mmCIF file of the C-alpha atoms, coordinates in Angstrom:
data_MODEL
# 
_entry.id   MODEL 
# 
loop_
_atom_site.group_PDB 
_atom_site.id 
_atom_site.type_symbol 
_atom_site.label_atom_id 
_atom_site.label_alt_id 
_atom_site.label_comp_id 
_atom_site.label_asym_id 
_atom_site.label_entity_id 
_atom_site.label_seq_id 
_atom_site.pdbx_PDB_ins_code 
_atom_site.Cartn_x 
_atom_site.Cartn_y 
_atom_site.Cartn_z 
_atom_site.occupancy 
_atom_site.B_iso_or_equiv 
_atom_site.pdbx_formal_charge 
_atom_site.auth_seq_id 
_atom_site.auth_comp_id 
_atom_site.auth_asym_id 
_atom_site.auth_atom_id 
_atom_site.pdbx_PDB_model_num 
ATOM 1   C CA . MET A 1 1   ? 31.881  130.078 -42.967 1.00 0.00 ? 1   MET A CA 1 
ATOM 2   C CA . PRO A 1 2   ? 29.134  132.617 -42.525 1.00 0.00 ? 2   PRO A CA 1 
ATOM 3   C CA . ARG A 1 3   ? 25.461  131.677 -43.078 1.00 0.00 ? 3   ARG A CA 1 
ATOM 4   C CA . THR A 1 4   ? 24.024  133.262 -46.283 1.00 0.00 ? 4   THR A CA 1 
ATOM 5   C CA . ASP A 1 5   ? 20.891  135.282 -45.869 1.00 0.00 ? 5   ASP A CA 1 
ATOM 6   C CA . VAL A 1 6   ? 18.088  133.403 -47.737 1.00 0.00 ? 6   VAL A CA 1 
ATOM 7   C CA . THR A 1 7   ? 16.807  136.802 -49.033 1.00 0.00 ? 7   THR A CA 1 
ATOM 8   C CA . GLN A 1 8   ? 20.148  137.191 -50.829 1.00 0.00 ? 8   GLN A CA 1 
ATOM 9   C CA . MET A 1 9   ? 20.058  133.826 -52.558 1.00 0.00 ? 9   MET A CA 1 
ATOM 10  C CA . PRO A 1 10  ? 19.104  133.437 -56.220 1.00 0.00 ? 10  PRO A CA 1 
ATOM 11  C CA . PHE A 1 11  ? 15.389  132.937 -56.717 1.00 0.00 ? 11  PHE A CA 1 
ATOM 12  C CA . SER A 1 12  ? 16.217  130.155 -59.381 1.00 0.00 ? 12  SER A CA 1 
ATOM 13  C CA . LYS A 1 13  ? 18.096  128.129 -56.820 1.00 0.00 ? 13  LYS A CA 1 
ATOM 14  C CA . LEU A 1 14  ? 15.506  128.223 -53.982 1.00 0.00 ? 14  LEU A CA 1 
ATOM 15  C CA . TYR A 1 15  ? 12.577  127.682 -56.314 1.00 0.00 ? 15  TYR A CA 1 
ATOM 16  C CA . HIS A 1 16  ? 14.210  124.713 -57.704 1.00 0.00 ? 16  HIS A CA 1 
ATOM 17  C CA . LEU A 1 17  ? 14.502  123.420 -54.418 1.00 0.00 ? 17  LEU A CA 1 
ATOM 18  C CA . LEU A 1 18  ? 10.712  123.855 -53.687 1.00 0.00 ? 18  LEU A CA 1 
ATOM 19  C CA . VAL A 1 19  ? 9.972   122.135 -57.056 1.00 0.00 ? 19  VAL A CA 1 
ATOM 20  C CA . ALA A 1 20  ? 12.114  119.313 -56.049 1.00 0.00 ? 20  ALA A CA 1 
ATOM 21  C CA . LYS A 1 21  ? 10.476  118.765 -52.761 1.00 0.00 ? 21  LYS A CA 1 
ATOM 22  C CA . ALA A 1 22  ? 7.014   118.664 -54.366 1.00 0.00 ? 22  ALA A CA 1 
ATOM 23  C CA . GLU A 1 23  ? 8.223   116.241 -57.089 1.00 0.00 ? 23  GLU A CA 1 
ATOM 24  C CA . LYS A 1 24  ? 9.524   113.912 -54.683 1.00 0.00 ? 24  LYS A CA 1 
ATOM 25  C CA . LYS A 1 25  ? 6.014   113.575 -53.360 1.00 0.00 ? 25  LYS A CA 1 
ATOM 26  C CA . ASN A 1 26  ? 4.575   113.132 -56.846 1.00 0.00 ? 26  ASN A CA 1 
ATOM 27  C CA . ARG A 1 27  ? 3.349   116.660 -57.223 1.00 0.00 ? 27  ARG A CA 1 
ATOM 28  C CA . SER A 1 28  ? 4.284   118.809 -60.275 1.00 0.00 ? 28  SER A CA 1 
ATOM 29  C CA . LYS A 1 29  ? 6.263   121.960 -61.036 1.00 0.00 ? 29  LYS A CA 1 
ATOM 30  C CA . GLU A 1 30  ? 3.062   123.370 -62.492 1.00 0.00 ? 30  GLU A CA 1 
ATOM 31  C CA . GLU A 1 31  ? 1.384   122.855 -59.149 1.00 0.00 ? 31  GLU A CA 1 
ATOM 32  C CA . VAL A 1 32  ? 4.154   124.746 -57.328 1.00 0.00 ? 32  VAL A CA 1 
ATOM 33  C CA . SER A 1 33  ? 3.944   127.551 -59.883 1.00 0.00 ? 33  SER A CA 1 
ATOM 34  C CA . GLN A 1 34  ? 0.208   127.738 -59.362 1.00 0.00 ? 34  GLN A CA 1 
ATOM 35  C CA . VAL A 1 35  ? 0.521   128.037 -55.510 1.00 0.00 ? 35  VAL A CA 1 
ATOM 36  C CA . THR A 1 36  ? 3.366   130.577 -56.099 1.00 0.00 ? 36  THR A CA 1 
ATOM 37  C CA . ALA A 1 37  ? 1.383   132.758 -58.395 1.00 0.00 ? 37  ALA A CA 1 
ATOM 38  C CA . TRP A 1 38  ? -1.685  132.573 -56.022 1.00 0.00 ? 38  TRP A CA 1 
ATOM 39  C CA . LEU A 1 39  ? 0.512   133.829 -53.183 1.00 0.00 ? 39  LEU A CA 1 
ATOM 40  C CA . THR A 1 40  ? 2.423   136.471 -55.084 1.00 0.00 ? 40  THR A CA 1 
ATOM 41  C CA . GLY A 1 41  ? 0.247   137.646 -58.037 1.00 0.00 ? 41  GLY A CA 1 
ATOM 42  C CA . TYR A 1 42  ? 2.918   136.832 -60.388 1.00 0.00 ? 42  TYR A CA 1 
ATOM 43  C CA . THR A 1 43  ? 1.740   134.834 -63.601 1.00 0.00 ? 43  THR A CA 1 
ATOM 44  C CA . ILE A 1 44  ? 3.087   131.526 -64.250 1.00 0.00 ? 44  ILE A CA 1 
ATOM 45  C CA . GLU A 1 45  ? 4.938   132.876 -67.250 1.00 0.00 ? 45  GLU A CA 1 
ATOM 46  C CA . ASP A 1 46  ? 6.471   135.564 -64.921 1.00 0.00 ? 46  ASP A CA 1 
ATOM 47  C CA . ILE A 1 47  ? 7.727   132.851 -62.613 1.00 0.00 ? 47  ILE A CA 1 
ATOM 48  C CA . THR A 1 48  ? 9.191   130.909 -65.484 1.00 0.00 ? 48  THR A CA 1 
ATOM 49  C CA . ARG A 1 49  ? 10.961  133.955 -66.752 1.00 0.00 ? 49  ARG A CA 1 
ATOM 50  C CA . LEU A 1 50  ? 12.318  134.813 -63.372 1.00 0.00 ? 50  LEU A CA 1 
ATOM 51  C CA . GLU A 1 51  ? 13.721  131.215 -62.869 1.00 0.00 ? 51  GLU A CA 1 
ATOM 52  C CA . GLN A 1 52  ? 16.168  132.237 -65.709 1.00 0.00 ? 52  GLN A CA 1 
ATOM 53  C CA . SER A 1 53  ? 17.116  135.552 -64.123 1.00 0.00 ? 53  SER A CA 1 
ATOM 54  C CA . GLU A 1 54  ? 19.539  136.757 -61.477 1.00 0.00 ? 54  GLU A CA 1 
ATOM 55  C CA . LEU A 1 55  ? 16.678  137.975 -59.223 1.00 0.00 ? 55  LEU A CA 1 
ATOM 56  C CA . SER A 1 56  ? 17.278  137.405 -55.536 1.00 0.00 ? 56  SER A CA 1 
ATOM 57  C CA . TYR A 1 57  ? 14.771  135.462 -53.381 1.00 0.00 ? 57  TYR A CA 1 
ATOM 58  C CA . GLY A 1 58  ? 14.074  138.566 -51.428 1.00 0.00 ? 58  GLY A CA 1 
ATOM 59  C CA . ASP A 1 59  ? 13.469  140.792 -54.327 1.00 0.00 ? 59  ASP A CA 1 
ATOM 60  C CA . PHE A 1 60  ? 11.087  138.183 -55.759 1.00 0.00 ? 60  PHE A CA 1 
ATOM 61  C CA . PHE A 1 61  ? 8.871   138.704 -52.616 1.00 0.00 ? 61  PHE A CA 1 
ATOM 62  C CA . ARG A 1 62  ? 9.620   142.545 -52.517 1.00 0.00 ? 62  ARG A CA 1 
ATOM 63  C CA . ASN A 1 63  ? 8.546   142.904 -56.062 1.00 0.00 ? 63  ASN A CA 1 
ATOM 64  C CA . ALA A 1 64  ? 5.537   140.687 -55.941 1.00 0.00 ? 64  ALA A CA 1 
ATOM 65  C CA . PRO A 1 65  ? 2.712   142.431 -58.135 1.00 0.00 ? 65  PRO A CA 1 
ATOM 66  C CA . ALA A 1 66  ? -0.233  141.582 -55.612 1.00 0.00 ? 66  ALA A CA 1 
ATOM 67  C CA . MET A 1 67  ? 0.316   139.482 -52.377 1.00 0.00 ? 67  MET A CA 1 
ATOM 68  C CA . ASN A 1 68  ? -2.922  137.451 -51.814 1.00 0.00 ? 68  ASN A CA 1 
ATOM 69  C CA . PRO A 1 69  ? -5.004  138.908 -49.027 1.00 0.00 ? 69  PRO A CA 1 
ATOM 70  C CA . ASN A 1 70  ? -5.917  135.346 -48.171 1.00 0.00 ? 70  ASN A CA 1 
ATOM 71  C CA . ARG A 1 71  ? -2.387  134.504 -47.219 1.00 0.00 ? 71  ARG A CA 1 
ATOM 72  C CA . MET A 1 72  ? -3.189  135.500 -43.752 1.00 0.00 ? 72  MET A CA 1 
ATOM 73  C CA . LEU A 1 73  ? -5.295  132.212 -43.443 1.00 0.00 ? 73  LEU A CA 1 
ATOM 74  C CA . ILE A 1 74  ? -2.036  130.304 -43.910 1.00 0.00 ? 74  ILE A CA 1 
ATOM 75  C CA . THR A 1 75  ? -1.058  128.866 -40.404 1.00 0.00 ? 75  THR A CA 1 
ATOM 76  C CA . GLY A 1 76  ? 1.118   126.219 -38.974 1.00 0.00 ? 76  GLY A CA 1 
ATOM 77  C CA . LYS A 1 77  ? 4.724   125.320 -38.633 1.00 0.00 ? 77  LYS A CA 1 
ATOM 78  C CA . VAL A 1 78  ? 7.592   125.338 -41.047 1.00 0.00 ? 78  VAL A CA 1 
ATOM 79  C CA . CYS A 1 79  ? 10.888  124.213 -39.448 1.00 0.00 ? 79  CYS A CA 1 
ATOM 80  C CA . GLY A 1 80  ? 9.296   124.345 -36.012 1.00 0.00 ? 80  GLY A CA 1 
ATOM 81  C CA . VAL A 1 81  ? 8.405   127.911 -36.387 1.00 0.00 ? 81  VAL A CA 1 
ATOM 82  C CA . ARG A 1 82  ? 4.685   129.088 -36.691 1.00 0.00 ? 82  ARG A CA 1 
ATOM 83  C CA . VAL A 1 83  ? 4.416   131.077 -39.890 1.00 0.00 ? 83  VAL A CA 1 
ATOM 84  C CA . GLU A 1 84  ? 1.690   133.482 -38.535 1.00 0.00 ? 84  GLU A CA 1 
ATOM 85  C CA . GLU A 1 85  ? 4.086   134.292 -35.790 1.00 0.00 ? 85  GLU A CA 1 
ATOM 86  C CA . VAL A 1 86  ? 7.128   135.290 -37.906 1.00 0.00 ? 86  VAL A CA 1 
ATOM 87  C CA . GLU A 1 87  ? 7.705   139.026 -37.015 1.00 0.00 ? 87  GLU A CA 1 
ATOM 88  C CA . ASP A 1 88  ? 9.936   140.026 -40.092 1.00 0.00 ? 88  ASP A CA 1 
ATOM 89  C CA . PRO A 1 89  ? 7.229   140.686 -42.781 1.00 0.00 ? 89  PRO A CA 1 
ATOM 90  C CA . LEU A 1 90  ? 9.617   139.535 -45.621 1.00 0.00 ? 90  LEU A CA 1 
ATOM 91  C CA . MET A 1 91  ? 10.426  136.399 -43.890 1.00 0.00 ? 91  MET A CA 1 
ATOM 92  C CA . ARG A 1 92  ? 6.794   135.795 -43.209 1.00 0.00 ? 92  ARG A CA 1 
ATOM 93  C CA . GLU A 1 93  ? 5.999   135.844 -46.968 1.00 0.00 ? 93  GLU A CA 1 
ATOM 94  C CA . ILE A 1 94  ? 8.888   133.542 -47.614 1.00 0.00 ? 94  ILE A CA 1 
ATOM 95  C CA . ARG A 1 95  ? 7.456   131.080 -44.865 1.00 0.00 ? 95  ARG A CA 1 
ATOM 96  C CA . TYR A 1 96  ? 4.132   131.245 -46.488 1.00 0.00 ? 96  TYR A CA 1 
ATOM 97  C CA . LEU A 1 97  ? 5.413   129.932 -49.692 1.00 0.00 ? 97  LEU A CA 1 
ATOM 98  C CA . ASP A 1 98  ? 7.337   127.232 -47.818 1.00 0.00 ? 98  ASP A CA 1 
ATOM 99  C CA . LYS A 1 99  ? 4.183   126.265 -46.054 1.00 0.00 ? 99  LYS A CA 1 
ATOM 100 C CA . LEU A 1 100 ? 2.114   126.064 -49.176 1.00 0.00 ? 100 LEU A CA 1 
ATOM 101 C CA . VAL A 1 101 ? 4.707   123.738 -50.814 1.00 0.00 ? 101 VAL A CA 1 
ATOM 102 C CA . ASP A 1 102 ? 4.724   121.743 -47.688 1.00 0.00 ? 102 ASP A CA 1 
ATOM 103 C CA . GLU A 1 103 ? 0.988   121.218 -47.870 1.00 0.00 ? 103 GLU A CA 1 
ATOM 104 C CA . LEU A 1 104 ? 1.432   120.272 -51.521 1.00 0.00 ? 104 LEU A CA 1 
ATOM 105 C CA . ALA A 1 105 ? 3.918   117.759 -50.855 1.00 0.00 ? 105 ALA A CA 1 
ATOM 106 C CA . LYS A 1 106 ? 1.754   116.377 -48.142 1.00 0.00 ? 106 LYS A CA 1 
ATOM 107 C CA . GLY A 1 107 ? -0.948  115.581 -50.702 1.00 0.00 ? 107 GLY A CA 1 
ATOM 108 C CA . LYS A 1 108 ? -3.560  118.409 -49.723 1.00 0.00 ? 108 LYS A CA 1 
ATOM 109 C CA . SER A 1 109 ? -5.971  119.325 -52.558 1.00 0.00 ? 109 SER A CA 1 
ATOM 110 C CA . MET A 1 110 ? -5.406  122.518 -54.313 1.00 0.00 ? 110 MET A CA 1 
ATOM 111 C CA . GLU A 1 111 ? -8.625  123.790 -53.000 1.00 0.00 ? 111 GLU A CA 1 
ATOM 112 C CA . GLN A 1 112 ? -7.479  123.469 -49.514 1.00 0.00 ? 112 GLN A CA 1 
ATOM 113 C CA . ILE A 1 113 ? -3.984  124.905 -50.158 1.00 0.00 ? 113 ILE A CA 1 
ATOM 114 C CA . LEU A 1 114 ? -5.464  128.021 -51.972 1.00 0.00 ? 114 LEU A CA 1 
ATOM 115 C CA . ARG A 1 115 ? -7.830  128.500 -49.122 1.00 0.00 ? 115 ARG A CA 1 
ATOM 116 C CA . LYS A 1 116 ? -10.912 128.216 -51.229 1.00 0.00 ? 116 LYS A CA 1 
# 
């Protein structure tokens, strides 16, 4: 069975997995929405609406209103790969969100996560 390209998968499905990861560590969906909004420029209301749509994960990032310029401060590994070294720009944006949710799940403060 061929692997599915993550960029073609539904945003709603993958976002649900990010929320579940955070909730397992006693963090909230609202916090996941906050870090997602910080990264992408979507409002929390936009994210809630997009969760109900057929939008692909790739298009979620491609259509982001305003990627945060401070996202370049996000460093570290996700699945053994350094996010700052991911060559494909779209995949790097996806990994940035993965890293933010990882930090949330590890108990970091919102100030640290949002690079304040």
